[in-house]
ZASEDO-522559 format. One record per residue: x, y, z of N, C-alpha, C in turn. Coordinates in nm, 2 decimals, decimal comma, always signed. Example, Ala and Ser with C-alpha at 12.3 -4.5 7.8 and 13.67 -1.06 7.14 Angstrom:
2
      n_x      n_y      n_z     ca_x     ca_y     ca_z      c_x      c_y      c_z
    +1,32    -0,57    +0,78    +1,23    -0,45    +0,78    +1,32    -0,33    +0,78
    +1,28    -0,22    +0,71    +1,37    -0,11    +0,71    +1,29    +0,00    +0,79
//
This chain:
230
      n_x      n_y      n_z     ca_x     ca_y     ca_z      c_x      c_y      c_z
    -3,64    +6,74   -22,92    -3,66    +6,66   -22,80    -3,52    +6,61   -22,75
    -3,49    +6,64   -22,62    -3,36    +6,60   -22,57    -3,36    +6,46   -22,53
    -3,25    +6,40   -22,56    -3,23    +6,25   -22,53    -3,15    +6,24   -22,40
    -3,19    +6,15   -22,30    -3,12    +6,13   -22,18    -2,99    +6,05   -22,21
    -2,89    +6,08   -22,13    -2,76    +6,01   -22,15    -2,78    +5,86   -22,12
    -2,71    +5,78   -22,19    -2,72    +5,64   -22,17    -2,60    +5,59   -22,09
    -2,62    +5,52   -21,98    -2,52    +5,46   -21,89    -2,49    +5,32   -21,93
    -2,37    +5,30   -21,97    -2,33    +5,17   -22,01    -2,24    +5,11   -21,91
    -2,28    +5,00   -21,84    -2,20    +4,94   -21,73    -2,14    +4,81   -21,79
    -2,02    +4,79   -21,77    -1,95    +4,67   -21,81    -1,94    +4,58   -21,69
    -2,04    +4,50   -21,66    -2,04    +4,41   -21,54    -1,92    +4,32   -21,54
    -1,88    +4,28   -21,65    -1,76    +4,19   -21,66    -1,64    +4,26   -21,61
    -1,63    +4,39   -21,65    -1,51    +4,46   -21,61    -1,51    +4,49   -21,46
    -1,63    +4,52   -21,40    -1,64    +4,54   -21,26    -1,61    +4,42   -21,18
    -1,66    +4,30   -21,23    -1,64    +4,17   -21,16    -1,49    +4,14   -21,16
    -1,42    +4,17   -21,28    -1,28    +4,14   -21,29    -1,20    +4,23   -21,19
    -1,25    +4,36   -21,18    -1,18    +4,45   -21,09    -1,19    +4,40   -20,94
    -1,31    +4,36   -20,90    -1,33    +4,31   -20,77    -1,25    +4,18   -20,74
    -1,25    +4,10   -20,84    -1,17    +3,97   -20,82    -1,02    +4,00   -20,80
    -0,97    +4,10   -20,88    -0,83    +4,13   -20,86    -0,80    +4,19   -20,73
    -0,90    +4,27   -20,67    -0,87    +4,32   -20,53    -0,87    +4,21   -20,42
    -0,94    +4,10   -20,44    -0,95    +4,00   -20,34    -0,86    +3,88   -20,37
    -0,78    +3,89   -20,48    -0,69    +3,79   -20,51    -0,55    +3,82   -20,46
    -0,47    +3,72   -20,41    -0,34    +3,74   -20,37    -0,32    +3,82   -20,24
    -0,42    +3,82   -20,16    -0,41    +3,89   -20,03    -0,32    +3,83   -19,93
    -0,24    +3,91   -19,87    -0,14    +3,85   -19,77    -0,21    +3,86   -19,63
    -0,25    +3,75   -19,57    -0,32    +3,75   -19,44    -0,24    +3,80   -19,33
    -0,10    +3,81   -19,34    -0,02    +3,86   -19,24    +0,00    +4,01   -19,25
    -0,04    +4,07   -19,35    -0,03    +4,21   -19,37    -0,15    +4,28   -19,43
    -0,26    +4,29   -19,35    -0,38    +4,34   -19,41    -0,37    +4,49   -19,45
    -0,26    +4,56   -19,40    -0,25    +4,70   -19,44    -0,21    +4,72   -19,59
    -0,16    +4,61   -19,64    -0,12    +4,61   -19,79    -0,23    +4,58   -19,88
    -0,35    +4,54   -19,82    -0,46    +4,50   -19,91    -0,52    +4,62   -19,98
    -0,58    +4,59   -20,09    -0,66    +4,70   -20,16    -0,77    +4,76   -20,06
    -0,82    +4,87   -20,10    -0,91    +4,94   -20,02    -1,03    +4,87   -19,99
    -1,09    +4,80   -20,08    -1,22    +4,73   -20,06    -1,21    +4,62   -19,96
    -1,12    +4,52   -19,98    -1,11    +4,42   -19,88    -1,06    +4,47   -19,74
    -0,98    +4,57   -19,74    -0,93    +4,63   -19,62    -1,04    +4,69   -19,54
    -1,13    +4,77   -19,61    -1,24    +4,83   -19,55    -1,35    +4,73   -19,50
    -1,37    +4,62   -19,58    -1,46    +4,52   -19,54    -1,41    +4,45   -19,41
    -1,27    +4,42   -19,40    -1,22    +4,36   -19,29    -1,23    +4,45   -19,16
    -1,22    +4,58   -19,18    -1,23    +4,67   -19,07    -1,38    +4,67   -19,02
    -1,47    +4,67   -19,12    -1,61    +4,67   -19,08    -1,64    +4,54   -19,00
    -1,59    +4,43   -19,05    -1,61    +4,30   -18,99    -1,56    +4,29   -18,84
    -1,43    +4,34   -18,83    -1,37    +4,34   -18,70    -1,45    +4,43   -18,60
    -1,49    +4,55   -18,65    -1,57    +4,64   -18,56    -1,70    +4,57   -18,52
    -1,77    +4,51   -18,62    -1,89    +4,44   -18,59    -1,88    +4,33   -18,49
    -1,76    +4,25   -18,50    -1,74    +4,14   -18,41    -1,71    +4,20   -18,27
    -1,63    +4,31   -18,26    -1,60    +4,36   -18,13    -1,73    +4,41   -18,06
    -1,81    +4,48   -18,14    -1,94    +4,54   -18,09    -2,03    +4,42   -18,04
    -2,04    +4,32   -18,13    -2,12    +4,20   -18,09    -2,07    +4,13   -17,96
    -1,94    +4,12   -17,95    -1,89    +4,06   -17,83    -1,92    +4,14   -17,70
    -1,89    +4,27   -17,71    -1,92    +4,36   -17,60    -2,07    +4,36   -17,56
    -2,15    +4,36   -17,67    -2,29    +4,35   -17,64    -2,33    +4,22   -17,57
    -2,28    +4,11   -17,62    -2,31    +3,98   -17,56    -2,27    +3,98   -17,41
    -2,15    +4,02   -17,38    -2,10    +4,01   -17,24    -2,18    +4,11   -17,16
    -2,21    +4,23   -17,21    -2,29    +4,32   -17,13    -2,43    +4,27   -17,10
    -2,49    +4,21   -17,20    -2,62    +4,15   -17,18    -2,61    +4,04   -17,08
    -2,51    +3,96   -17,08    -2,49    +3,85   -16,99    -2,48    +3,90   -16,85
    -2,40    +4,00   -16,83    -2,39    +4,06   -16,70    -2,52    +4,12   -16,65
    -2,59    +4,19   -16,74    -2,72    +4,24   -16,70    -2,82    +4,13   -16,67
    -2,82    +4,02   -16,75    -2,91    +3,91   -16,72    -2,88    +3,85   -16,58
    -2,75    +3,83   -16,55    -2,72    +3,78   -16,42    -2,77    +3,87   -16,31
    -2,75    +4,00   -16,33    -2,80    +4,10   -16,23    -2,95    +4,09   -16,21
    -3,02    +4,07   -16,33    -3,16    +4,07   -16,33    -3,21    +3,94   -16,25
    -3,15    +3,83   -16,27    -3,18    +3,71   -16,20    -3,16    +3,72   -16,05
    -3,05    +3,79   -16,01    -3,02    +3,81   -15,87    -3,13    +3,90   -15,81
    -3,17    +4,01   -15,88    -3,27    +4,10   -15,83    -3,41    +4,03   -15,82
    -3,44    +3,94   -15,91    -3,56    +3,87   -15,91    -3,57    +3,78   -15,79
    -3,46    +3,71   -15,76    -3,45    +3,62   -15,64    -3,47    +3,70   -15,52
    -3,40    +3,82   -15,51    -3,41    +3,91   -15,39    -3,55    +3,96   -15,38
    -3,62    +3,99   -15,49    -3,75    +4,04   -15,48    -3,85    +3,93   -15,43
    -3,82    +3,80   -15,47    -3,90    +3,69   -15,41    -3,89    +3,68   -15,26
    -3,76    +3,69   -15,22    -3,73    +3,68   -15,08    -3,80    +3,79   -15,00
    -3,79    +3,91   -15,06    -3,86    +4,03   -14,99    -4,01    +4,01   -14,98
    -4,07    +3,95   -15,09    -4,21    +3,93   -15,09    -4,25    +3,83   -14,97
    -4,16    +3,72   -14,96    -4,19    +3,62   -14,86    -4,18    +3,69   -14,72
    -4,07    +3,77   -14,70    -4,05    +3,84   -14,57    -4,17    +3,93   -14,54
    -4,22    +4,00   -14,65    -4,33    +4,09   -14,63    -4,45    +4,01   -14,59
    -4,48    +3,90   -14,65    -4,60    +3,82   -14,62    -4,59    +3,77   -14,47
    -4,47    +3,72   -14,43    -4,45    +3,67   -14,29    -4,48    +3,79   -14,19
    -4,42    +3,90   -14,22    -4,43    +4,02   -14,13    -4,58    +4,07   -14,13
    -4,64    +4,06   -14,24    -4,78    +4,10   -14,25    -4,87    +4,01   -14,16
    -4,84    +3,88   -14,17    -4,92    +3,79   -14,08    -4,89    +3,81   -13,94
    -4,77    +3,84   -13,90    -4,73    +3,88   -13,76    -4,80    +4,00   -13,72
    -4,80    +4,10   -13,81    -4,86    +4,23   -13,77    -5,01    +4,21   -13,75
    -5,08    +4,13   -13,83    -5,22    +4,10   -13,82    -5,25    +4,03   -13,69
    -5,16    +3,94   -13,65    -5,18    +3,86   -13,53    -5,11    +3,92   -13,41
    -5,06    +4,04   -13,42    -4,98    +4,10   -13,31    -5,05    +4,10   -13,18
    -5,18    +4,14   -13,17    -5,25    +4,15   -13,05    -5,27    +4,01   -12,99
    -5,30    +3,91   -13,07    -5,31    +3,77   -13,02    -5,18    +3,72   -12,97
    -5,07    +3,75   -13,04    -4,94    +3,71   -12,99    -4,90    +3,78   -12,86
    -4,94    +3,90   -12,84    -4,91    +3,97   -12,71    -4,99    +3,90   -12,60
    -5,12    +3,86   -12,63    -5,19    +3,80   -12,52    -5,13    +3,66   -12,49
    -5,09    +3,59   -12,59    -5,02    +3,46   -12,57    -4,90    +3,48   -12,48
    -4,82    +3,58   -12,52    -4,70    +3,61   -12,44    -4,73    +3,64   -12,29
    -4,84    +3,72   -12,27    -4,88    +3,75   -12,13    -4,92    +3,62   -12,06
    -4,99    +3,53   -12,13    -5,03    +3,40   -12,07    -4,91    +3,32   -12,04
    -4,82    +3,31   -12,13    -4,70    +3,23   -12,10    -4,62    +3,29   -11,99
    -4,61    +3,42   -11,98    -4,53    +3,48   -11,87    -4,60    +3,46   -11,74
    -4,73    +3,46   -11,74    -4,81    +3,43   -11,61    -4,78    +3,28   -11,57
    -4,78    +3,19   -11,67    -4,76    +3,05   -11,64    -4,61    +3,03   -11,58
    -4,52    +3,10   -11,64    -4,38    +3,09   -11,60    -4,37    +3,15   -11,45
    -4,44    +3,26   -11,43    -4,44    +3,31   -11,29    -4,50    +3,22   -11,19
    -4,60    +3,15   -11,23    -4,66    +3,05   -11,14    -4,57    +2,93   -11,11
    -4,49    +2,89   -11,22    -4,40    +2,78   -11,20    -4,28    +2,83   -11,11
    -4,24    +2,95   -11,13    -4,13    +3,00   -11,04    -4,17    +3,01   -10,90
    -4,30    +3,04   -10,87    -4,35    +3,04   -10,73    -4,35    +2,91   -10,67
    -4,36    +2,80   -10,75    -4,35    +2,67   -10,70    -4,21    +2,62   -10,67
    -4,11    +2,69   -10,72    -3,97    +2,66   -10,69    -3,92    +2,74   -10,57
    -3,88    +2,67   -10,47    -3,83    +2,75   -10,35    -3,70    +2,81   -10,38
    -3,66    +2,91   -10,31    -3,53    +2,97   -10,32    -3,43    +2,89   -10,24
    -3,31    +2,92   -10,24    -3,20    +2,85   -10,17    -3,23    +2,86   -10,02
    -3,28    +2,97    -9,97    -3,31    +2,99    -9,83    -3,43    +2,92    -9,78
    -3,52    +2,88    -9,88    -3,64    +2,81    -9,84    -3,63    +2,66    -9,84
    -3,52    +2,61    -9,88    -3,51    +2,46    -9,90    -3,52    +2,39    -9,76
    -3,47    +2,45    -9,66    -3,48    +2,38    -9,53    -3,62    +2,37    -9,49
    -3,70    +2,47    -9,51    -3,85    +2,47    -9,48    -3,92    +2,36    -9,56
    -3,88    +2,35    -9,69    -3,94    +2,25    -9,77    -3,91    +2,10    -9,73
    -3,78    +2,08    -9,69    -3,74    +1,95    -9,63    -3,82    +1,92    -9,51
    -3,85    +2,02    -9,43    -3,93    +2,00    -9,30    -4,07    +1,97    -9,34
    -4,12    +2,03    -9,45    -4,26    +2,00    -9,49    -4,27    +1,85    -9,53
    -4,17    +1,80    -9,61    -4,17    +1,66    -9,65    -4,17    +1,57    -9,53
    -4,09    +1,60    -9,43    -4,08    +1,52    -9,31    -4,21    +1,53    -9,23
    -4,27    +1,64    -9,22    -4,39    +1,66    -9,15    -4,51    +1,58    -9,22
    -4,50    +1,58    -9,35    -4,61    +1,50    -9,43    -4,60    +1,36    -9,39
    -4,48    +1,30    -9,37    -4,47    +1,16    -9,33    -4,52    +1,14    -9,19
    -4,47    +1,22    -9,10    -4,51    +1,21    -8,96    -4,66    +1,23    -8,94
    -4,72    +1,32    -9,02    -4,86    +1,34    -9,01    -4,94    +1,22    -9,05
    -4,88    +1,13    -9,13    -4,95    +1,00    -9,16    -4,90    +0,88    -9,08
    -4,84    +0,92    -8,97    -4,79    +0,81    -8,87    -4,69    +0,72    -8,93
    -4,61    +0,77    -9,03    -4,51    +0,69    -9,09    -4,38    +0,70    -9,01
    -4,30    +0,60    -9,01    -4,17    +0,60    -8,94    -4,06    +0,62    -9,04
    -3,98    +0,73    -9,03    -3,87    +0,75    -9,12    -3,75    +0,67    -9,08
    -3,71    +0,58    -9,16    -3,59    +0,50    -9,14    -3,47    +0,57    -9,21
    -3,50    +0,65    -9,32    -3,39    +0,72    -9,39    -3,45    +0,84    -9,45
    -3,38    +0,95    -9,43    -3,41    +1,08    -9,49    -3,28    +1,15    -9,51
    -3,22    +1,13    -9,63    -3,08    +1,18    -9,65    -3,08    +1,26    -9,78
    -3,07    +1,40    -9,77    -3,05    +1,48    -9,89    -2,92    +1,44    -9,96
    -2,92    +1,44   -10,09    -2,81    +1,41   -10,17    -2,73    +1,53   -10,22
    -2,65    +1,51   -10,32    -2,57    +1,62   -10,38    -2,66    +1,71   -10,47
    -2,66    +1,84   -10,45    -2,73    +1,93   -10,54    -2,68    +1,93   -10,68
    -2,76    +1,91   -10,78    -2,73    +1,91   -10,92    -2,78    +2,04   -10,98
    -2,68    +2,13   -11,02    -2,72    +2,26   -11,08    -2,73    +2,25   -11,23
    -2,85    +2,28   -11,28    -2,88    +2,28   -11,42    -2,87    +2,42   -11,47
    -2,92    +2,44   -11,60    -2,90    +2,57   -11,66    -2,99    +2,68   -11,59
    -3,11    +2,64   -11,55    -3,20    +2,74   -11,50    -3,24    +2,71   -11,35
    -3,21    +2,59   -11,31    -3,26    +2,55   -11,17    -3,16    +2,45   -11,11
    -3,18    +2,42   -10,98    -3,10    +2,33   -10,91    -3,19    +2,21   -10,87
    -3,14    +2,09   -10,87    -3,22    +1,97   -10,83    -3,16    +1,91   -10,71
    -3,24    +1,88   -10,61    -3,19    +1,82   -10,49    -3,26    +1,68   -10,47
    -3,19    +1,57   -10,48    -3,25    +1,44   -10,45    -3,24    +1,41   -10,31
    -3,34    +1,34   -10,26    -3,35    +1,30   -10,12    -3,38    +1,15   -10,11
    -3,29    +1,07   -10,05    -3,32    +0,93   -10,03    -3,41    +0,92    -9,91
    -3,53    +0,85    -9,94    -3,63    +0,84    -9,83    -3,67    +0,69    -9,82
    -3,68    +0,65    -9,69    -3,73    +0,51    -9,66    -3,83    +0,53    -9,54
    -3,95    +0,50    -9,56    -4,05    +0,51    -9,46    -4,12    +0,38    -9,44
    -4,17    +0,36    -9,32    -4,24    +0,23    -9,29    -4,38    +0,27    -9,23
    -4,48    +0,20    -9,28    -4,62    +0,22    -9,23    -4,72    +0,14    -9,31
    -4,85    +0,17    -9,28    -4,95    +0,10    -9,35    -4,96    +0,14    -9,50
    -5,03    +0,05    -9,58    -5,04    +0,08    -9,72    -5,12    +0,21    -9,75
    -5,23    +0,23    -9,68    -5,31    +0,35    -9,70    -5,23    +0,47    -9,66
    -5,16    +0,46    -9,54    -5,09    +0,58    -9,49    -4,98    +0,62    -9,59
    -4,91    +0,52    -9,65    -4,81    +0,55    -9,75    -4,87    +0,61    -9,87
    -4,98    +0,56    -9,91    -5,05    +0,62   -10,03    -5,09    +0,77   -10,00
    -5,14    +0,79    -9,88    -5,18    +0,93    -9,84    -5,06    +1,02    -9,83
    -4,95    +0,96    -9,78    -4,82    +1,04    -9,78    -4,78    +1,08    -9,92
    -4,79    +0,99   -10,01    -4,75    +1,02   -10,15    -4,85    +1,13   -10,21
    -4,98    +1,13   -10,17    -5,07    +1,23   -10,22    -5,04    +1,36   -10,15
    -5,00    +1,36   -10,03    -4,96    +1,49    -9,96    -4,84    +1,55   -10,02
    -4,74    +1,47   -10,06    -4,63    +1,52   -10,13    -4,67    +1,59   -10,26
    -4,76    +1,52   -10,33    -4,80    +1,58   -10,46    -4,88    +1,71   -10,44
    -4,94    +1,73   -10,33    -5,02    +1,85   -10,31    -4,94    +1,96   -10,24
    -4,81    +1,94   -10,21    -4,73    +2,05   -10,16    -4,73    +2,17   -10,25
    -4,72    +2,29   -10,19    -4,72    +2,41   -10,28    -4,59    +2,42   -10,36
    -4,49    +2,35   -10,32    -4,36    +2,34   -10,40    -4,36    +2,21   -10,48
    -4,28    +2,21   -10,58    -4,27    +2,09   -10,67    -4,18    +1,99   -10,60
    -4,24    +1,87   -10,58    -4,16    +1,75   -10,53    -4,21    +1,63   -10,60
    -4,12    +1,55   -10,65    -4,15    +1,43   -10,72    -4,09    +1,31   -10,65
    -4,17    +1,20   -10,66    -4,12    +1,07   -10,60    -4,07    +0,98   -10,71
    -3,95    +0,94   -10,71    -3,89    +0,86   -10,82    -3,83    +0,73   -10,76
    -3,82    +0,63   -10,85    -3,76    +0,50   -10,82    -3,83    +0,44   -10,69
    -3,96    +0,45   -10,69    -4,04    +0,41   -10,58    -4,05    +0,25   -10,58
    -4,03    +0,19   -10,46    -4,05    +0,05   -10,44    -4,12    +0,02   -10,31
    -4,20    -0,08   -10,30    -4,27    -0,12   -10,18    -4,24    -0,26   -10,15
    -4,22    -0,29   -10,02    -4,19    -0,43    -9,97    -4,25    -0,45    -9,84
    -4,31    -0,57    -9,82    -4,36    -0,59    -9,68    -4,26    -0,61    -9,58
    -4,29    -0,57    -9,45    -4,20    -0,58    -9,34    -4,22    -0,72    -9,28
    -4,11    -0,79    -9,26    -4,12    -0,92    -9,21    -4,18    -0,93    -9,07
    -4,27    -1,02    -9,05    -4,33    -1,04    -8,92    -4,42    -0,92    -8,87
    -4,46    -0,84    -8,96    -4,55    -0,73    -8,93    -4,66    -0,72    -9,04
    -4,77    -0,77    -9,01    -4,88    -0,78    -9,10    -4,93    -0,64    -9,14
    -4,95    -0,62    -9,27    -5,00    -0,49    -9,32    -4,91    -0,37    -9,32
    -4,78    -0,40    -9,28    -4,68    -0,29    -9,27    -4,59    -0,31    -9,39
    -4,57    -0,19    -9,45    -4,48    -0,19    -9,57    -4,37    -0,09    -9,55
    -4,26    -0,12    -9,63    -4,15    -0,02    -9,64    -4,14    +0,03    -9,78
    -4,14    +0,16    -9,78    -4,13    +0,23    -9,91    -3,99    +0,30    -9,93
    -3,92    +0,26   -10,03    -3,80    +0,33   -10,06    -3,82    +0,41   -10,19
    -3,77    +0,53   -10,19    -3,79    +0,62   -10,30    -3,69    +0,73   -10,30
    -3,68    +0,80   -10,41    -3,59    +0,92   -10,42    -3,69    +1,04   -10,44
    -3,70    +1,12   -10,34    -3,78    +1,25   -10,36    -3,69    +1,35   -10,42
    -3,74    +1,41   -10,53    -3,66    +1,52   -10,59    -3,74    +1,65   -10,58
    -3,67    +1,75   -10,53    -3,73    +1,88   -10,53    -3,64    +1,98   -10,60
    -3,69    +2,09   -10,64    -3,62    +2,18   -10,73    -3,63    +2,32   -10,67
    -3,53    +2,40   -10,70    -3,53    +2,54   -10,66    -3,47    +2,62   -10,77
    -3,50    +2,75   -10,78    -3,44    +2,83   -10,88    -3,31    +2,89   -10,83
    -3,22    +2,92   -10,92    -3,09    +2,96   -10,89    -3,09    +3,11   -10,84
    -3,00    +3,14   -10,74    -2,99    +3,28   -10,70    -2,90    +3,35   -10,80
    -2,89    +3,48   -10,79    -2,82    +3,56   -10,89    -2,67    +3,52   -10,90
    -2,61    +3,49   -10,79    -2,47    +3,44   -10,79    -2,45    +3,31   -10,87
    -2,54    +3,22   -10,85    -2,54    +3,09   -10,92    -2,56    +3,11   -11,07
    -2,66    +3,20   -11,11    -2,69    +3,23   -11,25    -2,56    +3,29   -11,32
    -2,50    +3,38   -11,25    -2,38    +3,44   -11,31    -2,27    +3,33   -11,33
    -2,25    +3,24   -11,23    -2,15    +3,14   -11,24    -2,19    +3,04   -11,35
    -2,32    +3,01   -11,37    -2,36    +2,92   -11,48    -2,33    +2,99   -11,62
    -2,36    +3,12   -11,63    -2,33    +3,19   -11,75    -2,18    +3,20   -11,78
    -2,10    +3,22   -11,68    -1,96    +3,22   -11,70    -1,90    +3,09   -11,74
    -1,96    +2,98   -11,68    -1,92    +2,85   -11,72    -1,95    +2,81   -11,86
    -2,08    +2,85   -11,90    -2,12    +2,83   -12,04    -2,04    +2,90   -12,14
    -2,00    +3,03   -12,11    -1,91    +3,10   -12,20    -1,78    +3,04   -12,21
    -1,72    +2,99   -12,10    -1,59    +2,93   -12,11    -1,60    +2,80   -12,18
    -1,71    +2,72   -12,17    -1,72    +2,60   -12,24    -1,73    +2,61   -12,39
    -1,80    +2,72   -12,43    -1,83    +2,74   -12,57    -1,72    +2,82   -12,64
    -1,62    +2,87   -12,56    -1,51    +2,95   -12,62    -1,42    +2,85   -12,70
    -1,37    +2,90   -12,82    -1,27    +2,82   -12,90    -1,15    +2,79   -12,81
    -1,09    +2,67   -12,84    -0,97    +2,63   -12,77    -0,86    +2,72   -12,80
    -0,78    +2,76   -12,70    -0,67    +2,84   -12,71    -0,70    +2,99   -12,69
    -0,83    +3,02   -12,67    -0,88    +3,16   -12,64    -0,91    +3,17   -12,50
    -0,84    +3,26   -12,43    -0,86    +3,28   -12,29    -0,97    +3,38   -12,27
    -1,04    +3,35   -12,16    -1,16    +3,45   -12,13    -1,11    +3,55   -12,03
//
């Protein structure tokens, strides 16, 4: 019967050998170290470099992931908004048509520059038709706004209370827009039942093409940065 060889390990000797390899190491010259600590140091450095690279790579990927998640959320919100608009597209088109019709009606109530004289004549005829006496009918300075022009008219008429009221109603019923502002009534001395009405009648007209272009040019110049010539 064959006997297996016996392995005798001297742990004390192995421990002493390892201790000798790790004793007296020069930290400034790792190349002079024995093979075991030198190899262990190499493995440690490689592991540290790999761990550092892995950490920074994961950090960059994590930041990119957060950015993409935020972008995804924004895209979802945009999609929901556009979906609602798409669902309500027909209703929005109908509303747009209604608004456009309303705007067209308002534009028809605004006279053009050439029609202003006829409108002033209508206001004058409305007073004469109610037997009122015009003591003052003076158009003022035209004030040009962004989309329209405003013409104030200083008016002073004299007549009966009911006639003045009917005159104000006639002005309100004109096909063009005319408003009565800063209205005041005062009795006429020594004339029973006769009043004087002072007011500012304001009428509006839409701008012609030349005035629109001038307004746009003025707005562009006003909004331009200082020192930049147009």
